[in-house]
Phi, psi and omega in degrees: 000126183269083181221196184301330177305310182289328177296316177297319178305312179299320180297315182297320178299322185281320189243000179089159187291324192273315187194200187265057175098004181271160174264104188300311186297317180296317183291323181293333178286350186242335188223156176298142180295331179294349177244014183299135178225188182226144180292156183287122173231010188278125176228310187249171175301324179296324177298318181291324176298316177297323179297316178297317179299324177295330177293326176293325188301328181294337175298323179297327180292311187288337175272350176102109181224174173051041176082002180288124184274033178225158178171171181300332178304323179290321182292337179262320187262308181290335176289337187262191177273008183278316187224163182214201182225165176242117182264116176259177183289339185240353180264144183214109175228061187302327177302319179288320181294320178294323175298314182298323187266003185060041178240028186289146165255178187288343183262014182301128186296331183298312181285324179298316180296317181296318178300306184297313183293323179295316180289331172297316177299317178298319178299320177296317180298314180299319181296315181295315182296324178292315186282336183275345190306313186253018183254150170270111189224137173299138179062029186303310184298320179293318180299318178298318181293317177301316184293321178292323175301313183293319178299317178299321181295316177299315180293326176303315179291315183299311184290328178292324183269331187244349182080228177300132183217164170297138178244111183237122181234006180238166177284133179261119186253349186216165177301314181296318178299322182299313181287330177296327181271349186270066177227145178284135176243159181301149181308321185298330177291321178295317181294326176300319179292318179300313181297320179298314180298316184286325177295328175286317184297318184295334180280341190236001175268146177289159177288331181202173179230166169289166183301335181290342180243021179302135180108347178284159178294137179244173173303318180299321178295317180296317181291325179293315177296318179301316179298319179297319178294315180298322176295321177299328180272002179081013182261071188288326177295317178294321178297319180300322180299320179292316182293326178297323178295317179298315184295323183275357184289337183077008183274341189227157175201161171285132171293153182294327186246117181302320183296328183291341178300331186254014176288125182301338180267007185223036194286333180251051183285178180292347179278339187275121177269319175202137178215157175275122189267123176245161179220132176290144177139177187272040187245003183076017181247017181263176169227173179234032182308315184302324180285314181300321190268007174261156182294160175300135179057037179294153178299133180304343179299335179283348187236040178053031177093350179279153178273139177290153174272124185300330183277353186226036174233171175081028179245159177056040181270134182303139178280163174301320181296319178298312182299319182286348182280346179287138174286154179300131179089002180286115184293341181293336179294337181292348174282356174253116182274128178240031183264346186270133178241147182202153181298337178260032178288172180211000181242112181055059179089243187262009181287136173242103182285154177209156180279143177258008187289342185241025181286137176230077180296141177086008177295146194260349179235135183301135178065016186238094183236163188237021180294131177288158172255121187274111183276311178228128172245167181297331177294333171301313182300314182297315183284326175294317180293322176301318179294318179299316178297320181295323182278321190243349186081189179100352181183175182259118181284340189297310181298331182290310180292329180290332174300318181290317182293318183294324175297329181280001179083020183254158178291148178290150175270151177268333174213169188227138173243169176295328175298323177297317180298313181297318178296315184295321177297321182298311185281331179288318188249021181305135180070016181246024175062049180235345196280308190296313179299323178293317178299315181296319180295316178297325177296314181293334177279352181082016182274333177217165171251098186292331178295312178297318180299315183285331175293321176296319175300319180297323178298321176294315182296325183289351174288343179271136181302334184287342187265132182293152179295334180269359181299144177065019182286334177220110182275126183242136183278325179261165172265160179283143171297131183303143181306315184300328180294317182286321178297320181289329183219102184292349177290339181272121180265153177287150175302142188302327182297341186248004179280000000 
């Protein structure tokens, strides 16, 4: 397929996985990762195209690629009441288990990787924006807009998970500059930058691309992310305005069949607004979601004949509570397989449920699969806009949520509550990295008590022998600042929840 996957592949081959000509290991030994940048290698329009493609590549890192058993999916799903893990006698992924149980320490690899990979992506974005400013370059305005969208996306994740963070928007050329910029700033300053980047990006990104550029950021992606940020800030009326533009653009629609959304052969369908693009093959651009998200010691028939790795299976498994939350007849529940049994099961005896959303049947190399991670779908727009209307007025939320429900084979609602919205998001986007951030936002709005909800979830989880007795004893809304960040720069303090 000639799309962004292959374009990124060409870029990585030409400029290396980490950046635009820098030596990552050497630079990390000298400067804070939050100030990481890349040396100037830009000369031609082709260089800038490769540079933009390199900015996308860091997304693959934070969502988990090349067999890495960590990723943003865990921070959204395993942190919440949606998914859990299966502990077998030989598999050990304690960073994920500690994250799931609210037993994290400051050195947890999941958060450390997301911090480092996000700031590497930001460094690439800053470098490209700096170098392109005074150059005559083909597609210059679009490249700038794509890069600002990506920088905003990285910062959106960082500020949402860590709170106050370093905000770096310039190229860092020296050791002294790096430490001068490596200070935490208030969240509102980060959000001002995110809003600025996205308001510029939405004006200058195309509505769509030809198939050769499938996967690039569009105007719809920028407006959807902008709406999500505005909702996090409580600006629901402004968010609705952005979502209305996306909905009226005619670029997106719900597919008739929910299951087809996750077909490996239909990954860039009209329902997809933005996704992280992976590619199967020996290039380091693959993922192993299918392996991570299958049960421990699963039958090789689920893996195209390959044997699962005992140390990297049994993660992001649907909880009993998630499965029980589906209404009778909801076709979306069929994306959760409940046919596998194992002595370490936890659902109705020995059953170990797992998600089918990331299956890549027929992959030819063990642990090397190419399923994309769907960041925004058109159903996000419908449910977000329904919530905005419910909170602020300006439109009718009922037809919007009913579009999603009717595709799922459910009866239409006559009226809508915030509980309906929260439930619908849960079952529509289960295992798609949507749950934890939504719970925290509803908690901050006073609509739910996420601490109480997660403590109740913890009581259920502690009934399983695999879960520690102290698990879920203290529910924390933010993640800890990684140890290495604080050790490298004593000016950065740990989040209060972890002191």
